C-alpha positions in Angstrom: -13.3 6.6 -13.0 -11.3 3.4 -13.7 -8.0 5.4 -14.1 -8.5 6.7 -10.5 -9.3 3.3 -9.1 -6.2 1.8 -10.7 -4.0 4.6 -9.4 -5.4 4.7 -5.9 -5.2 0.9 -5.4 -1.5 0.7 -4.4 -2.0 3.1 -1.6 -5.5 2.4 -0.6 -4.6 1.7 3.0 -2.3 4.6 3.6 -3.6 7.5 1.6 -5.8 10.3 3.0 -9.0 10.9 1.0 -7.7 14.2 -0.4 -4.5 12.5 -1.6 -6.6 9.8 -3.3 -8.6 12.4 -5.2 -5.3 14.2 -6.3 -3.8 10.9 -7.5 -7.0 10.0 -9.3 -7.2 13.3 -11.1 -3.5 13.1 -12.1 -4.0 9.5 -13.3 -6.9 10.6 -15.5 -4.6 13.2 -17.2 -1.8 10.7 -17.6 -4.2 8.2 -19.1 -5.4 10.6 -21.7 -1.9 11.6 -22.6 -0.6 8.1 -22.9 -3.6 7.0 -24.9 -3.1 9.9 -27.3 0.6 9.0 -27.6 -0.2 5.4 -28.4 -2.6 6.5 -31.1 0.0 9.0 -32.5 2.6 6.2 -32.6 0.1 3.8 -34.3 0.4 1.3 -31.5 -2.8 -0.8 -31.4 -4.2 -1.1 -27.9 -7.9 -1.6 -28.4 -8.9 -1.6 -24.7 -6.3 1.0 -23.6 -4.8 -1.5 -21.2 -1.2 -0.1 -21.3 -2.1 3.5 -20.4 -4.6 2.3 -17.9 -2.7 -0.3 -16.0 0.9 0.5 -16.7 0.7 4.3 -16.7 -1.9 4.8 -13.9 -0.5 1.9 -11.8 3.0 3.2 -11.9 1.8 6.7 -11.1 -0.2 5.4 -8.1 2.7 3.4 -6.9 5.1 6.3 -7.0 2.6 8.6 -5.3 2.3 6.3 -2.3 5.8 7.4 -1.3 4.8 11.1 -1.6 1.3 11.1 0.0 1.3 8.3 2.5 -0.1 9.4 5.9 2.2 8.2 8.7 -0.8 7.5 11.0 -2.5 5.3 8.3 0.8 3.5 7.8 1.0 2.6 11.5 -2.7 1.5 11.5 -2.4 -0.5 8.3 0.9 -2.2 8.7 1.3 -2.1 12.5 4.8 -0.6 12.4 5.9 3.0 12.5 8.1 4.3 9.7 11.6 5.1 11.1 13.9 7.7 9.7 14.9 7.8 6.0 11.7 6.0 4.9 12.7 2.6 6.3 10.3 0.7 8.6 11.4 -1.4 11.6 10.5 -5.0 10.9 9.2 -6.9 13.9 10.3 -10.5 14.5 7.7 -13.2 13.6 6.1 -15.2 16.4 7.4 -18.7 16.7 5.7 -20.1 19.7 2.1 -21.3 19.9 1.6 -19.3 23.1 2.5 -16.0 21.5 0.3 -16.7 18.5 -2.6 -17.7 20.7 -2.1 -14.6 22.8 -2.0 -12.3 19.7 -5.0 -14.1 18.2 -7.0 -13.3 21.4 -5.8 -9.7 21.4 -6.7 -9.3 17.7 -10.1 -10.7 18.1 -10.7 -8.0 20.7 -9.1 -5.1 18.8 -9.7 -6.2 15.2 -6.2 -5.2 14.2 -5.2 -8.0 11.8 -1.6 -6.9 11.5 -0.9 -8.3 15.0 -1.6 -11.8 13.7 1.4 -11.6 11.4 4.0 -10.2 13.8 5.2 -10.4 17.3 6.4 -7.3 19.1 9.7 -8.7 20.5 13.2 -7.5 20.7 16.0 -9.6 19.2 17.1 -10.9 22.6 13.5 -12.0 23.3 13.1 -14.4 20.4 10.2 -16.8 21.0 11.1 -20.3 21.9 9.5 -23.3 20.2 
């Protein structure tokens, strides 16, 4: 169970439930293989921290790129992935008015990502 939790953590906001199960099952297999390899190489890892956190963590991080759901990415980060895997980065809000306005919108919609960004074009940079 712990292997699956470690592996799913990097993508917990953007993975579909079925993808989380697949990543967890693959992580369990990887953990068993790495733990067996460490025993065979006579490397002492009493609590199996290396296969657990290094192996399963890296696997989970890599699988975010393969299994991320675009709809969840938009919901979680507030931006849509644009071609070739790069996301458009919105400009930060710089004026108090914009931050207050976004705070009010966020309290209504409960979308916390709007607190951190301001949907402005480059020519519409917020004034201080």
